[in-house]
C-alpha positions in Angstrom: 96.8 -86.4 -126.2 95.0 -89.8 -125.7 97.8 -91.4 -127.6 100.1 -90.3 -125.1 98.0 -91.1 -122.1 97.6 -94.7 -123.4 101.3 -95.0 -124.0 101.9 -94.4 -120.1 103.1 -90.6 -120.4 102.0 -88.9 -117.1 99.2 -86.5 -117.7 101.5 -83.7 -116.4 103.5 -83.7 -119.6 102.2 -81.1 -122.0 102.0 -81.9 -125.7 100.8 -80.2 -129.0 99.8 -81.6 -132.3 101.3 -80.5 -135.6 99.5 -80.8 -139.0 101.8 -80.0 -142.0 100.9 -83.0 -144.1 104.2 -84.6 -145.4 106.4 -82.5 -143.1 104.4 -82.9 -139.8 106.8 -85.1 -138.2 109.9 -83.0 -139.1 108.2 -80.0 -137.9 107.3 -81.9 -134.5 111.2 -82.5 -134.2 112.1 -79.0 -135.0 109.7 -77.6 -132.3 111.1 -80.2 -129.7 114.6 -78.8 -130.5 113.4 -75.2 -130.3 111.9 -75.9 -126.9 115.0 -77.1 -125.7 117.1 -74.5 -127.2 114.8 -71.9 -125.6 115.1 -73.2 -122.2 111.2 -74.2 -121.9 112.1 -77.6 -121.8 114.7 -80.1 -120.7 113.4 -83.0 -122.4 111.2 -82.9 -125.5 110.0 -85.5 -127.9 109.2 -85.0 -131.5 106.9 -87.8 -133.1 105.4 -88.2 -136.4 102.7 -90.7 -137.7 101.7 -91.5 -141.4 99.0 -93.8 -142.2 98.4 -93.8 -146.0 96.0 -96.6 -145.4 93.6 -94.2 -143.8 94.6 -91.2 -145.8 91.2 -89.3 -146.4 92.6 -88.0 -149.7 92.5 -91.5 -151.0 89.2 -92.5 -149.2 86.8 -89.7 -149.9 86.6 -86.6 -151.8 88.0 -83.3 -150.0 85.2 -81.0 -148.6 83.7 -78.0 -150.3 86.1 -75.3 -150.8 86.2 -71.9 -152.5 87.5 -73.3 -155.8 87.3 -69.7 -157.4 89.7 -68.4 -154.9 92.2 -71.3 -155.5 92.0 -70.9 -159.3 92.9 -67.3 -158.8 95.9 -67.8 -156.7 98.6 -69.8 -158.4 100.5 -70.8 -155.2 97.4 -72.2 -153.7 96.5 -74.0 -157.0 99.8 -75.7 -157.0 99.0 -77.4 -153.6 96.7 -79.5 -155.5 99.5 -81.1 -157.7 100.1 -84.8 -156.7 103.4 -85.6 -155.6 104.2 -88.1 -158.4 103.4 -85.2 -160.8 105.6 -83.1 -158.8 108.5 -85.3 -159.1 108.2 -85.6 -162.9 108.4 -81.7 -162.8 111.3 -81.4 -160.6 113.2 -84.1 -162.5 112.4 -82.3 -165.8 113.4 -78.8 -164.5 116.7 -80.0 -163.1 117.6 -82.7 -165.7 117.5 -85.5 -163.4 117.4 -88.6 -165.5 115.6 -91.9 -165.0 118.9 -93.9 -164.8 120.0 -91.4 -161.9 116.9 -92.1 -160.1 117.0 -95.7 -160.5 120.7 -95.8 -159.4 120.0 -94.0 -156.4 117.0 -96.1 -155.5 119.1 -99.5 -156.0 121.9 -98.0 -153.9 119.7 -96.9 -151.2 117.9 -100.3 -150.9 121.2 -101.9 -150.8 122.6 -100.0 -148.0 119.1 -100.4 -146.2 119.4 -104.3 -146.5 123.0 -104.4 -145.5 122.1 -102.1 -142.1 119.1 -104.7 -141.6 121.3 -107.5 -141.6 123.8 -106.2 -139.5 121.2 -105.2 -136.9 122.0 -101.4 -137.1 118.4 -100.7 -136.7 117.3 -103.1 -134.1 117.9 -100.5 -131.0 115.8 -97.9 -133.1 112.7 -100.0 -133.8 109.8 -100.8 -131.5 107.8 -103.8 -132.7 104.3 -103.1 -133.4 101.7 -106.1 -133.2 99.2 -105.9 -136.1 96.4 -108.7 -136.3 98.7 -111.0 -134.1 101.9 -110.5 -136.3 104.8 -108.6 -134.8 106.3 -106.1 -137.1 109.8 -105.2 -136.1 111.5 -104.2 -139.5 111.1 -101.9 -142.2 109.1 -104.1 -144.8 109.8 -101.6 -147.4 113.6 -102.4 -147.9 114.0 -104.8 -151.1 117.1 -106.8 -151.0 118.4 -107.6 -154.3 117.2 -104.6 -156.2 119.1 -103.5 -159.1 119.1 -100.8 -161.6 118.4 -103.4 -164.3 115.3 -104.5 -162.5 114.2 -101.0 -161.8 114.6 -100.1 -165.5 111.8 -102.8 -166.4 109.1 -100.7 -164.6 107.0 -98.3 -166.3 106.5 -94.7 -165.3 103.3 -94.1 -163.3 102.4 -90.4 -163.5 103.4 -89.5 -167.0 103.9 -91.1 -170.4 107.7 -91.6 -170.9 108.4 -90.0 -167.5 110.9 -91.3 -164.9 109.0 -91.7 -161.7 108.2 -95.4 -161.2 107.0 -97.6 -158.2 110.6 -98.8 -157.9 112.5 -95.4 -157.5 109.6 -93.7 -155.5 108.8 -93.8 -151.7 106.5 -96.4 -150.6 102.8 -96.1 -149.6 102.7 -97.5 -146.0 101.9 -97.0 -142.5 104.7 -95.9 -139.9 105.5 -93.8 -137.1 108.8 -92.5 -135.4 109.9 -90.5 -132.6 112.9 -88.4 -131.6 113.8 -87.6 -128.0 116.1 -84.6 -127.2 117.6 -83.5 -123.9 119.5 -80.7 -122.6 121.2 -79.6 -119.5 123.0 -76.5 -118.7 126.0 -76.9 -116.0 128.1 -74.1 -114.6 131.4 -73.5 -116.5 133.4 -75.1 -113.8 131.6 -78.3 -114.1 132.4 -81.1 -116.5 129.9 -83.7 -115.7 126.1 -83.6 -115.6 123.5 -86.2 -115.0 120.3 -86.5 -117.3 117.2 -87.6 -115.8 113.8 -89.1 -117.1 115.3 -91.3 -119.9 114.1 -94.5 -121.1 115.9 -97.7 -120.1 117.9 -99.7 -122.4 117.8 -97.0 -125.0 120.6 -95.2 -127.0 120.7 -91.5 -127.0 123.1 -89.0 -129.0 124.5 -86.8 -126.6 126.3 -83.5 -127.4 128.0 -80.7 -125.5 128.2 -77.0 -126.5 129.8 -74.2 -124.5 127.9 -71.1 -123.7 129.6 -67.6 -123.1 128.1 -64.4 -122.3 129.3 -62.5 -125.4 127.9 -64.7 -128.0 125.9 -67.4 -126.5 125.8 -71.1 -127.4 128.8 -72.4 -129.4 129.0 -75.2 -131.9 128.0 -78.6 -130.3 130.5 -81.5 -130.2 130.3 -84.6 -132.1 127.6 -86.7 -130.9 128.3 -89.5 -128.6 125.9 -92.6 -128.6 125.2 -93.5 -125.0 122.8 -96.3 -124.0 121.0 -96.4 -120.7 121.0 -99.5 -118.4 118.0 -101.7 -118.0 115.1 -100.8 -116.0 116.4 -99.8 -112.4 114.9 -98.4 -109.2 113.4 -94.8 -109.3 115.4 -92.3 -107.0 114.2 -91.4 -103.7 111.5 -88.6 -103.7 112.1 -85.6 -101.5 111.0 -86.2 -97.9 107.1 -85.8 -97.6 105.5 -82.9 -96.0 102.7 -82.9 -93.3 99.5 -81.3 -94.5 97.3 -81.8 -91.4 97.2 -84.0 -88.2 93.7 -84.6 -87.0 93.0 -87.3 -84.4 94.5 -90.6 -85.5 95.0 -89.6 -89.0 98.2 -87.9 -90.7 97.4 -86.2 -94.2 100.8 -85.8 -96.3 101.9 -84.9 -99.4 105.1 -85.3 -101.5 106.8 -84.6 -105.0 107.8 -87.0 -107.6 111.4 -88.2 -107.8 113.8 -87.0 -110.4 114.6 -90.5 -112.0 111.9 -92.9 -112.7 114.3 -95.7 -113.3 113.8 -95.7 -117.1 110.1 -96.8 -116.8 107.0 -94.6 -116.1 106.2 -94.4 -112.5 103.0 -96.4 -111.5 102.4 -95.9 -107.8 103.7 -94.8 -104.4 104.2 -96.6 -101.2 103.8 -94.6 -97.9 105.6 -96.3 -94.9 105.0 -95.7 -91.1 107.8 -96.9 -88.9 109.3 -99.0 -91.9 105.9 -100.7 -92.6 104.0 -99.8 -96.0 100.6 -98.6 -94.8 99.2 -96.9 -98.0 99.8 -97.5 -101.6 98.5 -95.0 -104.2 96.3 -96.1 -107.0 98.5 -94.4 -109.5 101.6 -92.1 -110.1 99.5 -89.1 -110.4 98.3 -89.1 -106.8 101.0 -87.3 -104.6 98.9 -87.1 -101.4 97.9 -89.7 -98.8 95.9 -89.9 -95.6 97.2 -92.4 -93.1 94.4 -93.7 -90.7 94.1 -95.7 -87.6 96.9 -94.1 -85.8 97.4 -93.7 -82.1 96.5 -90.2 -80.8 99.3 -87.9 -79.5 102.1 -90.3 -80.9 105.2 -89.6 -83.2 105.5 -91.7 -86.2 108.5 -91.9 -88.8 106.9 -91.3 -92.5 108.7 -92.2 -95.6 107.8 -92.6 -99.4 109.0 -94.5 -102.3 108.0 -94.6 -105.8 107.3 -97.9 -108.0 107.7 -97.9 -111.7 105.8 -99.8 -114.3 108.5 -102.2 -114.3 107.6 -103.2 -110.9 110.9 -101.9 -109.4 110.4 -100.4 -106.0 112.4 -97.2 -105.7 114.7 -95.9 -103.0 112.8 -94.5 -99.8 112.8 -90.7 -99.0 114.2 -89.6 -95.8 111.9 -90.4 -93.0 110.0 -87.4 -91.4 108.8 -87.5 -87.8 105.3 -86.6 -87.7 102.8 -86.6 -84.7 99.1 -87.2 -84.6 
């Protein structure tokens, strides 16, 4: 929760944490997709983080557990098998040779290096600054890796085994996020606008038809569409008068549908076209306009300002009287 708030995600956005060890990120994506499919969310994001440098399994021994119960339950006991040993067991069970693993690893690195060189990952990576150094690419890709080079590495988990440092996944820190969106439109409509997306970001968009007999059909092939750079937030709905007392007007409003591709930062309340109040943050959806003349009508409007500093479109003005 704190990570989301530090990233500028509004506190009104709900979240949940998933802990399935190696499959936590995949489960988060599945949960996000399920939320969209069920109709409980129009926009959902599944995120995953792995920090092997802070992995407690490699830093401190596990807490006390009921080892007798674990030993008596074969399935539970197998959970303690290291993944390296598991890889050897799987390879032996299914007859996967060392040469096959090395060949797959070499081809994987070749393709990844070619994709990096062509810039195919550039739009999908958010640079992270670590100790003053900007990390903007996957540093685990080893250009020039070959089957011949990989064959020189010794097996790590079993004498004469097939799992090596060259054909295994790397030990590193990383994070990823997948955002999904959904929108339902009437059967006669062939267009739709998706709000709340991030500026200058590519999205895979699919369309599926829904009928009353069966439900949702197969989706179309994904079209990769990219949003424009940060723009002006859309206009909020007209403000509402909460209370008028003397020379003070207390008003409220709701957020605009579109933030312009950047989180909302604040709101400006204008009186007769002049900004009279600026909220401290985007969570504030009320304001008191003071020092007004008694028994006088004023034209009140509200506009949003996003984190990119772009002022949005003003709402329709509403006449309010003190």
